[in-house]
MARTI-444118 format. One record per residue (C-alpha): z negated, x, y negated. Coordinates in pm, whole numbers, plus 50000, padded with zeros to 5 digits. Last residue first. Layout:
! MARTI-444118
ZXY...
This chain:
! MARTI-444118
494254720950299497454721050134499594686450069498014657349874500074630649693501084611650097502734580750060506354594049966506144618450266504434651850198506324682450214507194709450461509744732850461511264753350720512684788550853513254795051187514404827851337516034846851521517814826451771515204793651797514164766151987511554740051878508824721151951506264707451735502594715451570500564695451338498514676251550496124658351271498284667251005501004645851159504384652051155507934640451082511604650251152513344683151221515954677450906518624700850897519794715850601520794747650760518354776650579516344744450524514984736850822513254705150704509954686750789508554655750631505294649750654502234629150680498454633250600495314650850613496004685650436497934708850548496794752350648498724753750996501924745251081501904750651478505164762751665505804753752037508384761452260511404778552292512194814052123514554839952123515144872651998517444892451748515324903051466517524933051264515574963151358511694973551485512444952751752512964916251865510824908152156509664880551964511424852551751510054855451375508744818251234508934813350851507014786250682507444770050324504924746450197505844724649932504304712749622506674740349388504964766849633502774776049883504534803350091503614803350485504634828750780504464835251150504964855551419506204836551778503444839451851500234843751694498524877051826500284903951662499704894051293497574864651262498294831551109497584816750803498084844950555499194823550280501224839950000501404819449695504944808949527506534834249237508794849849551509764818949697512204814449431513044780449586516744779849413517244813049361516324824949708518274800749880521534810449652521024844349670521084838350077524364818050071526244846949797525304877250043526814850950392529784848650157529794883650052529724898050420532984879950499534854884850196534164925150243531454937050107531114975050142527924994450267529555002850644531875025550496528865049050447530675075850158531105044949885533935025749934535735003549644535364970649486532394971849607529744986249743526494972649862523234985849786520854954349807517824937749684516074906149807512704899349658509604890949882508214855749903508234854250275511264839650384512604859950123512494893050254512394890150651515114857850583518064884850417518274900350763521854914750655521654950150817524474974050744522055005650745523005018751136519795004151264520204972351062517344960150852517724986350596520904968450444518864943950338517874972650010514414972549957512134941550085511134937049668507254927649596506594906349286502884896249349502354860749348499494861849663497504892349513498524926449442496954943349754497614916049986500414909549877501394946549885500444941450296502184908150344505624927850226505004955750431504924940550711508114916150665510094944650622508614966150854509694943251128513074937350977514004976450980512135014350916511565003950551512825024750292509985015650078508744977050125508594978049729506124968249464507134953549159505354953948792503534988748866500995011248752497985000548967499485021749295499425052449112496225064649267496175042649514498905063449711501425035749878502135037550269505355052250366509045049550449509975066450079507135055849851508565042849577507035029249258509095002749043508734992648721510244963348560510364957048187509674926348042507294939647736509924963847653508854993447471504714990147507505614972947887506955011847890504845030347745502055015347966504155022548305504975056348224501635061848101499595048448401501975069448627501475101048441497575092648506497945081448884498705117748968494925127648841492705128549157495715148349277495745176549077492165174349031491825183549397492125225249274488135221149126486425229848811490245231148688490665255948367494395245448379494775283448320493925295948613496665274448867495135269749118496165231449164496385209749446499355195549613500515163649436500865130949609503485100449702506345095049498509995100049624511265075649407510385058149057512625028748987512035027648614512774999948362515014982648113517905009548006518665015047647519425046947619516875059347333514195034447371514415027247767515355065547881514445084047599510805066747561510335070647921510725108647894508685112447602505675097747781506405120648032506025149047844502505138647713501275130848080502405170648090500865175847788497395163147881497735182048198495915165348487499245158348579500315193748710504165199548733505675201949040507885222749227510685213249436510955211349812512275177849803508595164149873506355190349733505925225949659503425249349484504495275149258503305306749356499485318549286498905326149602496435298049634499595273349506500335272049152501085230048996503305239948661502425238548313502235271048219505765280448271506745254947985509915265747821511655279948122509785252548283511265224848108514765239448086515045236948410515725272448644518355264248903518265245649246521315237249442521995207049535524205202149830521435187650055517695196249812518085232349730515645264049715514605278049393515165280449080512605265748907513625228348934511105194948843509605173249008506585154048808508205119048765510795115948970513805091148868515735059048913516745041848582516965005448599519624982248414519424944548267522824925248356523744900448074527444909448083527334929547676524164948247871525694957948186528324975047888525374989147698523865006348021527195021048058527605036447699524035051147724524885066748068528605077147960527475092947569528985127247685529565132948049528375112848318530305129148626530535167848576528085163148276525415154148463523155137348272519775151448079516455146948287514985175748241512785177148518515235178948810518275190648688521695173448608521645137548641522995108748767522465116649130519755090749241520225056449146521865034948851519905003748915521624969848856519774935548773520804903848713522624891448977524654861048967526514866349283529954866249075528244883448777527634911649005530694907749203532874915348861529744943748726530424961649022533364982148880531124992748623529085015948866531785031349021533315038748712530705055048597530285077248831528225083049225528125115249389524635113549555525055078149673527585052449621525835026849808522485034749586524305018049295521434995549356521744958849294518764934249182517594901649278514904889048962511224884949046510374911848850512074897248541510174864448546506804886648456504954913648712501224904848646499914921948955495844919049052494234944348926492914968349257489374966149269488114986149399485974958249564488754931149550491524952549666489774965649978488924927850044492084920550001493454952650266490934937650536492284901950510495674916050511495104934050844494514906751059492604872351069488354867551044486664900650836484064927850886484324955750614482884986450563483105010250310483355047250193482035055549835482485091149753480025111949900477285120249676476095162549547472535165449414470835195949240467615205249208467885240849375471685250149334474385230349516477085247149551480655223449659482965228849947483635190949935484545188450311485165150750315485255133750665484685093450675484485079651060485975061351297485615055051695487385028751910485795017452219488104999152469486805020552754489605042152804488815059652456490355053452106490205079851823490475075951472489855100951198489365088750811490445118950589489465133550287490935143049940490835116049712493165095449523491615075549225490165040049255487535048649495486775020349724486505041550053487545033850389486655014150702487494980450843486554954051095488354922751243487244892251413488434868551723492064872951819491274914951780491374933851473491184970451353491754986051002491405021050845492185021350488492405046550230495725039450132498045073550173498875106049924500965114150178504895129250199505625162050193507735171950535503745189550598501975161150414500515161150070496915163250010495255125749941494385107750218494235122150590494735093750864493645119351150495245093351395494485090551788494975067552130493895078252375493875042852519496485018152352495935002252041498514979751904500284986851582500764983451202501565021951027504555028551200505985061550973509825061350890509355089350626505865109450721501855107150730501315079450431497605075050590496715038650568496555029150954496654994651052495204983651405495544960251650493214953351961493404933852300491364959752512488004944852393486774963052049484094979952098483724998351791481725029351718481385042651359480795067151171480365061150802479295099150763481445133550828480255158250552481665197150562481695226150371478075221950138477255251450011473475258849916471665275249623467785290249725464315272449651464665245149856465415208049734468905203249780469735167049746472105151849896473625117449849475405099050099477945064850023477765032650214479415001050038479154966850235481884940550211481984906250387480654887050080483194907349853482794896349520478254898149563479084934749680476694945649932475344979849884474115007850123472785037150041472215068850241469435095450087469525129250223467565157950193468725199450251466075224050211464245202950488460665184950485460715154050755462295123250687465755107450529465585088950256466815048650284467805035249974468944994650014471324978449801472104938449743469154930349508467114965849514465344972149847463535012449874463135019550257459955034750316460225019350693463505029850742463035064150719466085080850783466955107151115467405141951068470385156351297470455195751311472495209451060475815227851151476185260951022478985268650789476795271450478475985238450518477495214550781476285176250784477355153751102476295119951028475745090551282474305116051584474695097051898472755073052070475185043252091475935023951796478454995951936479864977651643482134947951739479784919051602479924886151581476664870451481476114825151497473834807651273476764784451175478764817851078477834851851009480374880751062478594917051156478444948651050476524982651144475315013250980474405038751167471945063450955470075071751280466925045851139469565019651182470835002550856472054964650968474624947150771474834909350764477944889950718479304859750521476214845150268475004877150253472354896550473470944935050446469174944350737466424972650824466134991751118465504975451480463705012851560461065013251316459544983251381459484941351480459804931051108462744913651255464874938351142463014949750787464104924150544467364925850274468494889850184470884887349929472164856749761475314851849542476164844549243480164852549137480654877848884
C-alpha cells in the first residue's frame, strides 16, 4: 500500500468549536462538535471546500419511535491514531455515540465515516432510523451531478442541478417497477472541484442518499439507514461505512476514488471481451435457428467474431430448457456447433434467479409452474405476507442467500457452457432481489437476500472461467446503473439499453472509472442511438474506447423492419468495424482530461499504441444520435512537450501540426470529430 503521511490535530488548537482536523497529502477533513465532517482540497498551501456546515444537527437518530435530542461530540477527548479520529458523544445518556473518521492511504481525497451506537442503559433499545454523514454543499449556481440509484428503465443519472431538485437515491431494494440495487455514490461538481458521498461496503446495502437542492445554491445530502435492530444493554451497532470524497474533475474522478476504496477489482477482460458481437435480439422473442444460422454469412463478411442467442429461446424461466416449438431436440447444441465451425463464438441470454410459479405473464408469455419451483418450493423468496415475492418481469425469485440456489446456478452454467458449448453468458434484466421473509431460510434479517445477490453472480462468473478461461460474462441492468453487489463478477460491462448516444458516452466513462481505464465496455446495440432504434452512431462507442455491437437483422426482416441491414447500412457498418478493429481503442487507456458538463465541445481522450486519440462531440444535441455542429476552438490536453501531427482518422484528413505549448485548434465539424495525434519524427515522448 502506498505510504502516506497523516496529520491529526485540534484545528488551530483554538478551542472546542473549531473541531479536530485530519490532513492528508491531498485533502483536509474537519470533525466539528456537531459531528459534521467537512472536506477540503489542499494544494500549494491553499484550501478549497464546498462544505457549509450551518447550525443544524448533523445526525438524526430515532429510537423506539422517538427522535432523540441532539447530543454533541467532545472533540477535546478525541482518540487519535494514524489516519483515524474517534470522538465520543458528551453526557451520560442511555445511548452513546462514537464517530470515526478514517483517511485512506490509497485514496488521499477520501474519508470513511461511521457512527457506532452503544446501549449503556439498563433496558433494550430499538434503533429505528439513523441519518448520518449529512452535508450542506454550497456549489454555486452551475453544478452537475451523478446520482447512482437504479430507479427506472431510461433514467437520467447525470444532469445539471437546478433549484428544487430532489432525489431519494434508494439503494438495495427493488423499485416499484422492478429495477433497483444501484451504485451507492452521489457526486456533485462545478468547474473548480467536486464532492461525493456514498458507502464503500462491497455488498448491496438497504439505505438511501437523499439529495435536496435549494434556491440559494445549497445542496443537502445525507445517508439514511433503517436497521430495525434491538440493542441489549452493553451491545453496539455500527452504520455501514459511508464516505466523503473531494476531487478535481467530474463524476469519473468520484467513481475512481470510490472504486479504489471499496475496492472493486480492476477488470481483467481477456482479448475475447474486446471483440464485436452481433445479437439475435433483432428477431425478438420468436427467434428461430434458421434466423440465427442465416446471419452467419453476413457476420463472416463483416468480420464479427461473436453472436448472442438472446431472449425467447427457452420454454420456462428458471428451468431454462429450449422452447420445443422453435428449438426442438438438440437444436441449441447444433446451433452452437454450426457457429463454432465458422470460427464464431456464442453467448447465451438468461436471467438468473428468475422463476415462473404459474402466476402472471410477460407480454405474450404466460407463466407456468417451473420444474424448479415444483421440486424446490422452499427456495423461493417470500414477502411479509408469506406470498411469493416478485421482481422484474413480475416473476417469482429464488433466494440467493441459500447455498442450494448457488449450486443450482453452478449447474445451469455448466449445462450452458460445458454441455451445450456456449462461450459465455449475457445475464439480463439484472437489478436486485426483494427482502426475504421465508422462515425456512432462517435469515437473521430479511435484507440478507439483497446482500447475497452477488454470491450467485460470483458463482456463475467463476464457474464460467473455470470451464472456459476465455469466456465472456456480461451483466445488463437494463436502462439503469449497476448494483455494487454483483458488479465485480463480469468481464464485459454494458451501457445497458442506453437512452441514446449521450448516455452511451456517459456510461462508458462510468464503467471505465469503476473497472479501470482499460475495461471492456460495450456501448450496447448501436441501434439504441436512434429514437426509433434505428441509430448508426458508432462514434459514441468506438471513439471512447467502447466495444461496438449490433442487433441488425439479415437476410430477412424481424418484427422491427428498421433493423434490417440493407446494402447502404452494411457499407456504413463495415466502415466502423474496420475503424474499430484497426485501432482497438477499447484496449487503450481512457484518460479523463475533460470535465463533463463544463468543457465544450464534449471531449474524450484515449492513449493507445503510442498515440492519443481524441473525440469531440458537438453541443446542442439531445440524448439521441448527435446532430449538432461546432465551429470554434478545441484543446488537445495531456500532451508532453513537443510537436505533433493531427489526423482526422475517420475521414483520413491531415489536420496539420501543433505544439504542446499551445495545443489548441480552430475546427468546424458536424456531430463529432475524431483525431489521432502522434509525435513528429523528432519527438519520442507523447503523453504527459
